[in-house]
Each structure stands twice: as C-alpha cells, then as structure tokens.
C-alpha positions in Angstrom: 133.1 -142.1 86.8 132.7 -138.2 87.5 129.5 -137.2 89.3 128.3 -133.6 88.3 125.8 -131.8 90.6 124.2 -128.3 89.7 122.7 -126.2 92.3 119.1 -126.1 92.8 116.6 -124.0 91.2 117.5 -145.3 59.1 117.5 -145.9 56.7 117.2 -149.6 56.8 116.1 -151.6 54.2 113.2 -152.7 56.6 112.4 -149.2 57.5 110.1 -147.8 54.7 109.4 -144.5 54.6 105.5 -145.5 54.6 105.9 -146.8 57.9 107.9 -144.0 59.4 105.0 -141.5 58.6 102.4 -142.6 61.3 105.3 -142.0 63.8 105.7 -138.6 63.3 102.0 -137.8 62.0 100.7 -134.6 63.9 103.7 -134.7 66.0 105.8 -131.5 64.9 105.5 -128.7 67.4 105.9 -124.8 67.1 108.4 -123.5 69.8 106.0 -121.2 70.5 103.4 -123.6 71.5 105.5 -125.2 74.2 104.3 -124.3 77.9 106.4 -122.0 80.1 107.4 -123.0 83.7 105.1 -120.8 85.0 102.4 -124.0 84.1 104.0 -126.6 86.2 103.3 -127.4 89.7 106.3 -126.6 92.2 108.3 -130.1 92.7 110.6 -129.8 96.0 110.6 -133.4 96.2 111.6 -134.2 92.5 115.2 -135.0 92.0 116.5 -135.4 88.4 119.2 -137.6 87.2 120.6 -136.7 84.0 122.9 -139.4 82.7 124.9 -137.5 79.8 126.5 -140.1 77.3 129.8 -137.8 76.6 129.6 -134.2 78.2 132.9 -133.3 76.2 130.8 -132.4 73.5 130.3 -129.1 73.0 126.5 -129.1 72.7 125.4 -130.6 75.7 127.1 -128.1 78.5 126.6 -124.7 76.1 122.9 -125.3 75.5 121.1 -128.6 76.6 121.9 -128.7 80.5 121.8 -125.2 81.0 117.8 -125.3 79.7 117.0 -128.3 81.7 118.6 -126.7 84.7 116.2 -123.8 84.7 113.3 -125.6 83.7 113.7 -127.7 86.8 114.9 -124.4 88.9 111.3 -123.3 88.0 109.5 -126.0 88.9 111.5 -126.4 92.4 113.2 -129.5 91.6 117.0 -130.7 92.1 119.4 -131.5 89.2 122.3 -134.1 89.8 124.1 -135.8 86.7 127.2 -137.6 85.7 129.1 -138.5 82.3 129.4 -141.8 80.8 132.4 -140.7 78.8 131.2 -142.5 75.4 130.8 -146.1 77.6 127.8 -148.0 76.9 129.0 -150.1 80.4 130.2 -146.8 82.3 126.5 -145.7 81.3 124.8 -148.7 83.1 126.8 -148.3 86.2 126.3 -144.2 86.3 122.0 -144.7 86.0 122.7 -147.1 89.0 124.5 -144.3 90.7 122.1 -141.4 90.2 118.9 -143.8 91.7 121.8 -144.4 94.7 121.8 -140.5 95.0 117.8 -140.2 95.2 117.1 -139.3 91.8 113.1 -140.0 91.6 113.2 -139.3 87.8 116.0 -140.0 84.6 116.9 -138.2 81.8 119.0 -140.5 79.5 121.2 -139.6 76.5 122.0 -142.9 75.8 125.3 -144.1 74.4 123.8 -147.0 73.4 120.3 -147.3 73.0 120.1 -151.3 73.6 123.0 -151.7 75.9 121.1 -149.4 78.4 118.0 -151.2 78.2 118.5 -153.7 81.2 119.3 -150.1 83.5 116.0 -148.3 82.6 114.0 -151.5 83.0 114.9 -151.8 86.6 114.7 -148.0 87.0 111.0 -148.3 85.9 110.8 -151.4 87.9 111.4 -149.3 91.0 108.9 -146.8 89.6 111.3 -144.2 88.5 110.1 -142.6 85.3 112.5 -142.2 82.3 113.0 -139.8 79.9 115.3 -141.0 76.6 116.8 -137.5 75.7 117.2 -136.7 71.9 118.0 -141.0 71.0 115.2 -143.2 71.0 115.3 -146.0 73.9 112.6 -148.8 72.7 111.1 -149.4 75.8 107.0 -148.6 76.0 107.1 -147.1 79.4 110.2 -144.3 78.2 109.0 -140.8 77.5 110.9 -139.9 74.3 111.8 -136.3 73.9 113.7 -135.4 70.4 113.2 -133.3 67.5 111.2 -134.8 64.3 114.4 -136.3 63.0 112.5 -137.7 59.8 111.9 -134.6 59.2 115.6 -133.6 59.5 116.0 -136.1 56.7 113.8 -134.9 54.5 115.1 -131.4 55.1 118.6 -132.5 54.6 117.8 -134.3 51.1 115.7 -131.2 50.1 118.3 -128.8 50.2 120.6 -130.7 48.4 118.7 -132.0 45.8 118.0 -128.1 44.9 121.1 -127.5 44.3 122.4 -130.9 42.7 119.1 -132.5 41.3 121.2 -135.1 39.0 124.6 -136.9 39.9 126.2 -139.3 42.2 125.1 -138.8 46.0 127.0 -140.5 49.0 124.8 -140.9 52.2 127.4 -140.8 55.3 125.0 -142.0 58.0 125.1 -141.7 62.2 126.2 -144.5 64.4 124.6 -147.8 63.6 123.5 -148.1 67.1 121.5 -145.1 67.1 117.7 -145.4 65.8 118.3 -141.7 64.8 120.4 -142.6 61.9 117.8 -144.9 60.3 114.9 -142.2 61.2 117.2 -139.6 59.4 118.0 -141.8 56.2 114.7 -142.8 55.7 113.7 -139.3 55.5 116.3 -138.7 53.2 115.0 -141.1 50.6 111.6 -140.4 51.0 112.7 -136.8 49.2 115.1 -138.9 47.0 113.6 -141.8 46.2 111.7 -141.0 42.6 114.9 -139.3 41.3 116.7 -142.6 42.3 113.9 -144.8 40.8 114.1 -142.4 37.5 118.0 -142.9 37.3 118.7 -139.1 37.6 120.4 -139.7 41.2 123.1 -142.5 41.8 123.8 -143.8 45.1 127.6 -144.8 45.0 128.3 -144.8 48.4 126.3 -145.4 51.7 128.1 -146.0 55.2 127.2 -146.1 58.7 129.8 -143.4 61.3 130.8 -145.2 64.3 130.2 -143.0 67.5 128.9 -139.9 64.9 132.7 -139.4 65.1 134.0 -136.6 62.3 137.3 -138.2 62.2 135.1 -142.2 61.1 133.0 -140.3 58.6 136.3 -138.5 57.1 137.7 -142.0 56.9 134.3 -143.4 55.3 134.5 -140.5 52.9 138.0 -141.3 52.0 137.3 -144.8 51.2 134.2 -143.6 49.2 136.5 -141.2 47.1 138.8 -144.0 46.2 136.6 -146.6 45.0 134.3 -144.3 43.0 137.8 -142.2 41.8 136.4 -139.0 43.2 133.3 -139.1 41.0 130.7 -138.1 43.6 128.5 -134.5 42.9 126.7 -134.5 46.2 126.9 -135.6 50.2 124.0 -136.4 52.5 125.8 -136.3 55.8 123.2 -136.7 58.8 124.7 -134.4 61.0 127.2 -131.5 61.4 129.9 -133.8 63.1 129.7 -135.6 60.0 129.9 -132.9 57.5 132.9 -131.6 58.9 134.4 -135.0 58.5 133.2 -135.0 54.9 134.3 -132.0 54.0 137.7 -132.6 55.5 137.8 -135.3 53.1 136.8 -133.4 50.2 139.5 -130.7 50.8 142.1 -132.9 50.3 140.6 -133.8 46.9 140.0 -130.3 46.0 136.3 -130.9 46.0 135.1 -128.5 48.6 131.8 -127.0 47.2 129.9 -129.8 46.2 126.5 -129.9 48.3 126.8 -131.3 51.7 124.0 -131.5 54.3 124.4 -132.0 58.2 122.4 -131.0 61.3 122.8 -129.5 64.7 123.4 -125.7 64.1 127.0 -126.1 64.9 129.3 -123.4 65.1 131.5 -124.4 62.3 128.8 -125.9 60.7 127.0 -122.6 60.1 130.5 -121.2 59.6 130.8 -123.6 56.6 127.4 -122.6 55.4 128.3 -119.1 54.9 131.9 -120.2 53.2 129.6 -121.9 50.9 131.5 -125.5 52.2 128.2 -126.7 53.4 124.7 -126.4 52.1 122.5 -127.0 55.1 122.7 -127.5 58.0 119.3 -128.3 59.8 119.1 -126.5 63.2 117.5 -127.9 66.3 117.4 -125.8 68.8 118.7 -127.5 71.8 117.4 -125.2 74.5 113.7 -125.6 73.7 114.8 -129.1 74.2 116.2 -129.0 77.1 113.2 -126.8 78.5 110.7 -129.4 77.5 113.2 -132.1 79.3 113.2 -130.5 82.7 109.2 -129.6 82.4 108.3 -133.6 81.3 110.5 -134.5 84.6 108.7 -132.6 87.2 105.3 -133.7 85.2 106.3 -137.2 85.2 107.0 -137.1 88.9 103.9 -135.4 89.9 101.9 -138.1 88.0 100.7 -135.6 85.4 100.3 -135.7 81.2 103.0 -133.2 80.0 101.3 -130.8 77.6 102.1 -131.4 73.9 102.4 -135.5 74.5 101.4 -137.7 71.2 102.4 -141.2 70.4 105.4 -142.5 68.8 105.8 -145.6 67.1 109.1 -146.9 65.8 108.6 -147.8 62.3 110.6 -151.3 62.7 109.9 -152.3 66.0 106.0 -151.2 66.7 106.8 -150.0 70.2 104.2 -147.2 70.8 105.7 -144.6 73.7 104.6 -141.1 74.9 106.8 -138.6 73.1 107.1 -135.1 72.2 108.9 -134.2 68.9 109.9 -130.2 68.6 110.4 -129.0 65.0 113.6 -128.5 63.5 114.5 -125.4 60.7 116.8 -125.6 58.0 119.8 -123.2 57.6 121.1 -122.1 54.3 123.0 -119.0 53.0 119.3 -117.6 52.8 118.5 -117.6 56.1 121.7 -117.5 58.1 119.9 -114.3 60.0 117.4 -117.0 61.9 120.4 -118.3 64.2 122.2 -115.0 64.4 118.5 -113.3 65.5 118.2 -116.2 68.1 121.3 -115.6 69.5 122.5 -119.0 69.0 125.6 -117.9 67.1 127.2 -114.4 66.8 127.5 -112.7 63.1 131.1 -112.7 63.8 131.4 -116.4 64.4 129.0 -117.3 61.2 130.9 -114.9 58.8 134.6 -115.5 60.0 136.7 -116.0 57.0 134.1 -115.3 54.1 135.0 -113.2 51.2 133.1 -110.3 51.0 132.4 -110.4 47.2 131.0 -113.5 47.9 129.0 -113.2 51.4 125.6 -114.1 52.2 123.0 -111.4 53.3 123.5 -112.0 56.8 127.4 -111.5 56.4 126.6 -107.8 55.0 
C-alpha cells in the first residue's frame, strides 16, 4: 500500500428503464448552479481520507484530485489519500489506514462496490461519514456523488443512432462489479428499445468488460467480430477506454469509421472523435465532480445538509441514498470546441493527425 498525502489548503434483465427513471428524476444539475467554496464554513478539524481504486489512471491525478484538494483548501480541511492499485483487498485495508490516520470523513472510489461494503459499514458505525465517489456503494447512509449515468447511456445511444438508425449493434459494457455499467446500459436501452422491437436494430453481441480495461474490451470485440463474420454496423461502448479497445479491434478488421460511442472526455478519445474513429465521447467534467466532493465532505463533518442534494434510488435494489448527480455533455465533431474552450484539452491535442480536408470546424 502506498500512502499519498497532500498539503492542506446496466443494463440487466431485472433493471428496466421505467424503474431507473425515478432514480434520476429532478437530479440533473447545471454546473453553474453548484455552490462555491465561499458558501462553506471553515473546517479546520476536517480530515478527509480519499481511497483511490487505481491512481495510475490519468484522470484521477490530472483532474479529480486537484479539484478535491482545492475545495478542501477553501474549507480549511486536510487531505490524505492512498491507492488500492486495482485491488479490492488492498482498498479494504486502505480504508482502515485512513481512519487510523485521523480521517473523520471518507471519499471512496470503489474498486468493487460490493466488496468494500463491510469497510464502509465499519466506518459509518464509528460515526465517520462516507462519500461514494463516481461509483455506487449500495449503503443507505453513504452519500453518492456522480454524473447522471443513465443519461450518459441515453446520450451515447442517441448519437450512434443518429448515424446508424438500422443495422447490427454491439454493446460493450463496463465491469460487471460496477453498478454504473448497468445504469449506462439501461439508458442505452431506453433510446434503442423501439428500434430493436421494430427489427431495425439487432443486438448481435453484448459483453461486460472486466475492470473496464481497454485490452479486455478489444478481446471481447474481436470475439464478437469473429462470431458475426464482421457483420457489425455500430458499437455502443460504455466509456472511452472500452471504445479505444473497440477501435483497435475494428482497425485490425479494416472497419474503423463505423459508429462507436464512449464517455469520459479522454484525450485520445476526443482525438478519435476529430479523426472520425469515434462518434461521441460524453464529457463528464471531473473538475466539477471533485469540487462537489470536497465541499460535501466539509459539510458532512459540520453536520450540514449539502446544497443541491437529492434522493437517489438504485433501480434494482431500492436503496435510497442522498446524492448529487451532475449533468454530462455529449461531445461530437460538431461541438469539439466546447472542451477546447473549457481548457479541458488543447486544440493541438484534439486535432492531431486530422486531415485538413476532412477537419471538423474546431480544427480549422
């Protein structure tokens, strides 16, 4: 285990779209409506322990952690953290370690939302509030902070459907251990269900991706391409990492260019959008997510109700939890300027290797 300290300053058959809708009704927030640091009381006695599932992933260090730290600095709170390095067992001991270091509130990005539940229950029994960060931990006393993942799934499916309203579809899902994978799949199904019942769209392959790993997505896509004889017209991939694996598999079969979805706003994915290799990356601004998490942590220690909190209910387990869900934005060739203007990525990074004759407006 490596301690890292900073300075102060679903679709499953049992999950139906109609049951997912109440989970997110009224929950979507405009980023501009989020409370600023000035609204939060100084919490000099607030020690926030953050348990990262795998800090080697670029996103957490580049966007999420700095935003959490900035919010905690503004609240006069202290930040400590550690890294589970993709091990559920390590994460369990990491949570205990954070508590032993004096954390009086925890932010947990779960490697396995089920496996971490005993550690979460132990923390709560000691009076330590727990925030599930970006991935659901199904405990009623856990505060859940994420983006509206059902809506992310809808956005993915809508953009692919615009390009390919008929044909053979493949669904490359996230990890089976992550409830977000099924929320995304549920949103996708809402959009495509009518066309599938009509027969315009045929589901020719659907597979979970162990650990959300691109190499596993590539392997799954390769198997589906072999099984179907390459008769695939569109791929609804649930994040940018799995989309990258899908595109690699398509490239090996000279099929790059068919519609492929993703989410996350990853640098490589936004470049693929500009190149025409990926149709959409649903952007979830991690800076906003980290900011909210830091502010909610300070509020929970002060026993204040966080602003903009709503009630989230998992459609399959009916466990109501306090939550804040932020609004995602679909990024396609038509609006790549949005992420460039937000300084999420540079124009040079978005447009690398783009043929000037085929360049989207953002690259001209």
